[in-house]
C-alpha positions in Angstrom: 0.4 51.9 -23.6 -0.1 48.5 -21.9 -3.2 49.8 -20.1 -4.7 51.3 -23.2 -4.0 48.2 -25.3 -5.5 45.9 -22.6 -8.7 48.1 -22.5 -9.1 47.9 -26.3 -8.7 44.1 -26.3 -11.0 43.2 -23.5 -13.8 45.4 -24.8 -13.2 44.1 -28.4 -12.9 47.7 -29.7 -10.9 48.0 -33.0 -7.7 49.8 -32.1 -7.8 52.0 -35.2 -5.3 54.6 -34.0 -2.9 51.9 -32.8 -3.3 50.1 -36.1 -2.5 53.2 -38.1 0.5 54.0 -35.9 2.0 50.5 -36.2 1.5 50.6 -40.0 3.4 53.8 -40.3 6.9 53.4 -41.8 8.2 56.1 -39.3 7.6 54.0 -36.2 10.9 52.8 -34.7 11.6 49.1 -34.7 11.9 49.0 -30.9 8.3 50.4 -30.5 6.9 47.7 -32.9 8.9 45.1 -30.9 7.4 46.3 -27.6 3.8 46.3 -29.0 4.3 42.8 -30.3 5.6 41.7 -26.9 2.6 43.1 -25.1 0.2 41.4 -27.6 2.0 38.1 -27.2 1.8 38.4 -23.4 -1.9 39.2 -23.5 -2.6 36.2 -25.8 -0.5 33.8 -23.8 -1.8 34.8 -20.3 -5.4 34.9 -21.5 -5.2 31.4 -23.0 -3.6 30.0 -19.9 -6.2 31.6 -17.6 -9.4 31.2 -19.7 -8.5 28.0 -21.5 -10.6 29.4 -24.3 -10.4 31.8 -27.3 -11.9 35.0 -26.1 -12.9 38.1 -28.2 -9.9 39.8 -26.8 -7.6 37.1 -28.1 -9.2 37.3 -31.5 -8.7 41.1 -31.5 -5.1 40.8 -30.3 -4.3 38.2 -33.0 -5.8 40.4 -35.7 -3.7 43.3 -34.7 -0.6 41.1 -34.4 -1.3 40.0 -37.9 -1.2 43.6 -39.2 2.1 44.0 -37.4 3.5 40.8 -38.9 2.6 42.0 -42.4 4.3 45.3 -41.8 7.3 43.7 -40.3 7.6 41.3 -43.2 7.3 44.1 -45.8 9.9 46.3 -44.0 12.1 43.6 -42.5 11.7 44.9 -39.0 11.5 41.7 -36.8 12.5 38.1 -37.2 9.5 35.7 -37.9 10.2 34.0 -34.5 9.0 37.2 -32.7 5.5 36.3 -33.9 5.4 32.7 -32.6 3.2 32.5 -29.5 4.3 30.3 -26.6 0.9 29.1 -25.5 -0.3 28.3 -29.0 2.9 26.3 -29.7 2.7 24.3 -26.5 2.4 20.5 -27.1 -0.8 20.4 -25.1 -2.6 23.1 -27.1 -5.5 21.5 -29.0 -4.0 22.0 -32.5 -6.3 19.3 -34.0 -9.4 21.2 -32.9 -8.0 24.5 -34.2 -7.3 22.8 -37.6 -10.8 21.4 -37.8 -12.3 24.8 -37.2 -10.2 26.3 -39.9 -10.7 23.6 -42.5 -14.5 23.3 -41.9 -15.1 26.7 -43.6 -17.4 27.7 -40.7 -15.9 31.1 -40.4 -15.1 30.5 -36.7 -11.8 32.0 -35.4 -8.8 29.7 -35.8 -5.1 30.3 -35.3 -4.6 28.3 -38.5 -6.0 31.4 -40.2 -3.0 33.3 -38.8 -0.4 30.6 -39.4 2.5 33.0 -38.7 1.7 32.5 -35.0 2.8 28.9 -35.2 6.4 27.9 -35.0 7.9 25.3 -37.6 7.4 22.4 -35.2 3.7 23.2 -34.7 3.2 23.7 -38.5 4.7 20.3 -39.0 2.2 18.8 -36.6 -0.6 20.4 -38.6 0.9 19.1 -41.9 1.2 15.7 -40.3 -2.4 15.8 -39.2 -3.5 16.8 -42.7 -1.4 14.0 -44.2 -2.8 11.5 -41.8 -6.3 12.4 -42.7 -5.5 12.0 -46.4 -3.8 8.7 -45.8 -6.7 7.4 -43.8 -9.1 8.4 -46.6 -6.9 6.6 -49.1 -6.7 3.6 -46.8 -10.5 3.4 -46.3 -11.1 3.9 -50.0 -8.7 1.0 -50.8 -10.4 -1.3 -48.3 -13.8 -0.4 -49.7 -12.6 -1.2 -53.2 -11.3 -4.5 -52.0 -14.7 -5.4 -50.4 -16.7 -4.3 -53.4 -14.3 -5.9 -55.9 -14.7 -9.4 -54.7 -11.6 -11.4 -55.7 -9.6 -8.4 -56.7 -7.0 -7.4 -54.2 -6.4 -3.8 -53.3 -3.4 -3.1 -51.0 -4.3 -0.4 -48.4 -0.6 0.7 -48.4 1.8 2.2 -50.9 4.0 -0.9 -50.7 7.4 -0.5 -52.4 9.2 -3.9 -53.1 12.7 -3.0 -54.0 16.1 -4.5 -54.6 19.3 -3.0 -53.2 22.3 -1.9 -55.1 22.1 -1.1 -58.8 18.4 -1.9 -58.9 17.3 0.4 -56.2 16.6 3.5 -58.2 15.1 1.6 -61.2 12.7 -0.4 -59.0 11.6 2.7 -57.1 10.9 4.9 -60.1 8.9 2.1 -61.8 6.7 1.5 -58.8 6.3 5.2 -58.0 5.3 5.8 -61.6 2.7 2.9 -61.3 1.4 4.4 -58.0 1.1 7.8 -59.7 -1.0 6.3 -62.5 -3.3 4.3 -60.2 -3.8 7.0 -57.5 -1.9 5.2 -54.7 0.6 7.8 -53.7 -1.3 9.1 -50.7 -1.6 5.7 -49.1 0.6 5.1 -46.0 4.1 4.0 -47.1 5.6 0.6 -46.5 9.0 -0.5 -47.8 10.1 -4.1 -48.4 13.7 -5.0 -49.4 13.3 -8.1 -51.5 15.0 -11.2 -50.0 15.1 -9.7 -46.5 13.1 -10.3 -43.4 11.7 -7.4 -41.4 8.5 -5.4 -40.9 8.6 -1.7 -41.8 7.9 0.2 -38.6 9.7 3.3 -39.8 13.3 2.1 -39.8 13.2 0.6 -43.3 11.6 3.7 -44.7 14.4 5.8 -43.2 17.1 3.6 -44.7 15.3 3.5 -48.0 15.2 7.3 -48.3 18.9 7.6 -47.2 19.9 5.1 -49.9 17.7 6.6 -52.5 18.8 10.2 -52.1 22.4 9.1 -52.7 21.4 7.4 -55.9 19.2 10.3 -57.2 21.9 12.9 -56.6 24.8 10.7 -57.9 26.7 12.9 -60.4 26.8 10.0 -62.8 23.1 10.3 -63.5 23.6 13.9 -64.6 20.4 15.3 -63.3 21.8 17.5 -60.6 25.1 19.4 -60.2 26.9 19.8 -56.9 29.0 22.8 -56.0 32.2 22.0 -54.0 32.2 25.7 -53.0 28.7 26.0 -51.6 27.9 22.3 -51.1 24.6 22.9 -52.8 22.7 20.9 -55.4 21.0 22.5 -58.4 19.3 21.3 -61.6 21.6 20.3 -64.5 20.7 22.8 -67.3 20.3 20.6 -70.4 18.0 20.0 -73.4 17.9 16.3 -72.6 14.4 14.9 -72.1 14.4 13.8 -68.4 10.9 15.1 -67.5 9.7 11.7 -66.2 12.8 11.3 -64.0 12.6 14.8 -62.5 8.9 14.4 -61.9 9.4 11.2 -60.1 12.2 12.7 -57.9 9.8 15.5 -57.0 7.3 12.8 -56.0 9.9 11.1 -53.9 10.7 14.3 -52.0 7.0 14.9 -51.5 6.6 11.3 -50.3 9.3 11.9 -47.7 7.5 15.0 -46.4 4.2 13.1 -46.5 5.6 10.3 -44.4 7.6 12.5 -42.0 11.2 11.7 -43.1 14.0 14.2 -43.6 16.3 13.9 -46.6 20.1 14.2 -47.0 20.6 16.8 -49.6 20.9 20.6 -49.7 19.3 23.0 -52.2 19.5 26.8 -52.0 16.7 28.6 -50.4 15.5 29.9 -53.8 14.3 26.4 -54.6 11.7 26.5 -51.8 10.7 30.0 -52.9 10.0 28.6 -56.3 8.1 25.6 -55.0 5.8 27.8 -53.0 5.3 30.2 -56.0 6.9 33.2 -54.3 8.5 35.9 -56.4 12.3 35.9 -56.5 14.5 38.8 -55.5 16.9 39.2 -58.3 19.9 39.1 -58.4 20.0 38.7 -54.6 18.6 35.1 -54.6 21.6 34.1 -56.9 24.1 34.8 -54.1 23.7 31.6 -52.2 23.9 29.3 -55.2 26.5 31.2 -57.3 28.4 33.6 -55.0 31.1 34.3 -57.5 28.7 35.1 -60.3 26.7 37.3 -57.9 29.8 39.1 -56.9 30.8 39.6 -60.6 27.4 41.0 -61.4 27.8 43.4 -58.5 31.0 44.7 -60.1 29.4 45.1 -63.4 26.7 47.4 -61.8 29.3 50.1 -61.0 31.3 50.0 -64.2 31.4 52.9 -66.7 30.3 52.8 -70.3 34.0 52.6 -71.4 34.7 49.6 -69.0 31.6 47.8 -70.1 32.4 48.4 -73.8 35.8 46.9 -73.2 34.3 43.7 -72.0 32.2 43.3 -75.2 29.1 42.0 -73.3 25.8 41.6 -75.1 22.4 40.3 -73.9 23.3 36.8 -75.1 24.8 34.0 -73.0 25.8 30.4 -73.5 24.1 27.5 -71.8 24.6 23.7 -71.9 22.5 21.6 -74.2 23.7 18.2 -73.1 26.7 16.0 -73.7 29.0 19.0 -73.4 27.3 21.0 -76.2 26.7 24.6 -75.6 24.1 26.9 -77.3 23.6 30.7 -77.3 20.5 32.1 -75.6 19.2 35.6 -75.9 18.2 37.2 -72.6 16.0 39.7 -74.5 14.7 39.7 -78.1 17.7 40.5 -80.3 20.1 40.0 -77.4 23.1 39.2 -79.6 23.0 42.6 -81.1 22.2 44.5 -77.8 25.4 45.6 -76.1 25.5 46.0 -72.3 25.9 49.7 -71.3 25.8 51.7 -68.1 22.2 52.5 -69.0 21.0 48.9 -69.3 23.4 47.1 -67.1 20.8 46.6 -64.3 18.4 45.0 -66.8 21.3 42.7 -67.9 22.1 41.7 -64.3 18.4 40.9 -63.6 17.9 39.0 -66.9 21.1 37.0 -66.4 20.2 36.0 -62.8 16.7 35.1 -64.0 18.2 33.0 -66.7 20.3 31.0 -64.3 17.5 30.5 -61.7 14.5 30.2 -64.0 15.0 30.1 -67.7 17.9 27.6 -68.0 16.2 25.1 -65.7 12.6 25.8 -66.5 11.9 22.4 -68.0 13.7 20.5 -65.2 12.1 22.5 -62.4 8.7 22.3 -63.9 8.7 18.5 -63.9 10.2 18.4 -60.4 7.5 20.8 -59.1 4.7 18.8 -60.7 5.9 15.7 -58.9 6.3 17.5 -55.6 2.8 19.0 -55.8 1.2 15.6 -56.4 1.7 15.0 -52.7 2.3 18.4 -51.2 -0.5 20.5 -52.5 -2.6 20.6 -49.3 -3.5 23.9 -47.6 -1.2 23.3 -44.6 1.9 23.4 -46.7 1.3 27.0 -47.4 1.7 27.8 -43.7 5.4 27.4 -44.1 7.9 30.1 -45.1 10.5 29.0 -47.6 13.2 28.6 -44.8 10.7 26.6 -42.7 9.9 24.4 -45.7 13.7 23.7 -46.1 13.8 22.8 -42.5 10.9 20.4 -42.9 12.5 18.7 -45.9 16.2 18.6 -44.7 16.1 19.2 -41.0 17.6 22.0 -38.9 21.2 22.7 -38.0 20.9 23.4 -34.2 21.8 20.3 -32.2 20.0 20.3 -28.8 21.5 17.3 -27.0 19.6 18.1 -23.8 16.3 17.4 -25.7 17.8 14.2 -27.1 18.9 13.1 -23.6 15.5 13.7 -22.1 13.8 11.5 -24.7 16.3 8.6 -24.8 15.3 5.1 -24.0 17.7 2.5 -22.4 17.9 -1.3 -22.9 19.8 -4.4 -22.0 20.6 -3.5 -18.5 21.2 0.2 -18.9 19.1 3.0 -17.3 19.7 6.7 -16.8 21.6 6.1 -13.6 24.1 3.6 -14.9 27.7 4.7 -14.7 28.3 4.2 -18.4 25.3 6.3 -19.3 26.3 9.1 -16.9 29.8 9.2 -18.4 28.3 9.0 -21.9 26.2 12.2 -21.5 29.0 14.0 -19.7 31.3 13.3 -22.6 28.6 14.2 -25.2 27.8 17.5 -23.6 31.5 18.4 -23.6 31.9 18.0 -27.4 32.3 21.0 -29.6 29.6 21.8 -32.3 31.4 19.9 -35.1 31.8 16.8 -32.9 28.2 16.9 -31.8 27.1 16.9 -35.4 29.4 13.9 -36.1 27.8 12.1 -33.2 24.4 12.8 -34.5 25.4 11.5 -37.9 26.9 8.4 -36.3 23.7 7.7 -34.4 21.0 8.6 -37.0 22.8 8.7 -40.4 22.2 12.4 -40.7 23.7 15.5 -39.0 20.4 17.4 -39.5 17.7 17.8 -36.8 14.1 16.9 -37.5 11.8 20.0 -37.5 10.2 18.9 -34.2 13.6 18.6 -32.6 15.8 15.7 -31.3 13.3 15.0 -28.6 11.0 13.6 -31.3 13.2 11.2 -33.3 11.3 8.5 -35.0 12.1 5.8 -34.0 13.2 7.2 -30.6 16.9 7.1 -29.6 17.8 3.9 -27.7 21.1 3.1 -26.0 21.7 -0.6 -25.3 24.5 -2.2 -23.3 27.0 -4.1 -25.6 29.1 -6.1 -23.2 32.1 -5.1 -21.1 34.9 -5.2 -23.7 36.8 -2.0 -23.1 38.6 -2.3 -26.5 35.4 -2.5 -28.5 34.1 0.7 -30.2 30.5 1.9 -29.9 28.4 0.9 -33.0 25.0 2.1 -34.3 22.0 0.9 -36.2 21.3 4.3 -37.8 18.0 3.1 -39.4 16.6 2.6 -35.9 18.5 5.4 -34.0 20.0 2.6 -31.9 23.4 3.0 -30.2 25.2 -0.2 -28.9 27.5 1.1 -26.1 29.9 -1.1 -24.2 30.1 -0.6 -20.4 33.5 1.0 -20.3 35.6 1.0 -17.1 35.9 4.8 -16.8 34.9 8.1 -18.3 38.3 8.6 -20.1 37.9 5.3 -21.9 34.4 6.3 -22.8 35.5 9.5 -24.3 38.4 8.0 -26.2 36.4 5.2 -27.8 33.4 7.4 -28.6 35.5 10.0 -30.4 37.4 7.3 -32.3 34.1 5.9 -33.5 32.4 9.1 -34.6 35.4 10.5 -36.3 36.0 7.4 -38.4 32.4 6.3 -39.1 31.1 6.5 -42.7 27.8 5.7 -44.3 25.4 4.2 -41.9 27.7 3.9 -38.8 29.7 0.7 -38.3 26.8 -1.8 -38.7 
């Protein structure tokens, strides 16, 4: 097969028979996997050797795309099987590939086959697109300032905010003004009123950390949090909070637009909805409401007699605000339509649709409008829902080797210092939960940026903090900066570090 496939590709002949074979539902998964591996190998080796996109690469990518579509429809292979090593290398000219794709010239581009990019590469493309939009907004602002004479026009989206009780109010007012005057796509700068400091990224990071805590505070009543699943969802209510939900959608888009991850967790179904993908009902309910999903599964196998005994109809109650509940028909005349064995599947689908769509349609609609004000570019649609979630909230896999390789040292430390060697030996010996606590202690979040820990912004820095063996390590989480005393031995290092990470709250100890 390898010889035949290679011949087809180098002669640029359309492999029609192979295409039909791969599209057949009777082909074993292992055969599809083998063909995908051969195509990937061909693309990778040819790119490395030729340093150019050949007709064979174009043909191989086209065929790989057909296999990706088939695999997605039949759930054959994981999406990662279609990521190509050479295309996702940091030195691959992704900027030039994006330019070919966005120019509309019709030239081949891997961006036209975005499934070949891994999430980190997609985030690079999104960042490139955002930077181009920010530059355009910056230049437009500067031109307006020059043409407007005495009128001032700030080239940045500058948020001047107060801490504490004023944080959310100040932010929403200024974001609303920026929405109305078209400033949202300017580069973001944050200024805490009454404080010195230039925003080089650290203040933005602290701003988003503080703001997320305020937005998702249960006292505001906009989102509900499940203690069982640890997920947030929209508060179903008839209260008019459209402006607030839209502004929070803008803030989440603003974080993506300026390359910051956020400390909250929605179910995957939210990202499906944001991308306009159809939901799988009732399966998409399982993550958010596992008990309800399980109960609906039990209903599906009940007899007519059992369902009649429950007295269910196609009408449910939903909250209207301030504890008031109202009845909602799932179908026209729902209150007089009993649930039977003949229509129970319709009831299950309608009820799941009500919980995920109907009950929160107003809230989600406003939230989505805000989100799309900043995240409506073409590159966003490269992401699958799970990849979009990773972009917004970060990943869960902690690769401390990548963090170590990218760490900077200061105030007398270097990678060969005894304290630094002991630090990394202790860190690599921690279990998964402890490693996440360490990451939280250092950065203020236990989630990993989509590009990995080797690409923290600002980069991770370890500074020497004296020789006091009784002192605990401390951290400036906004700057990913660890202050580490030069302990006398490895055992003391381990003891002090564990004590610090297990008892740290909020933004570390500083």
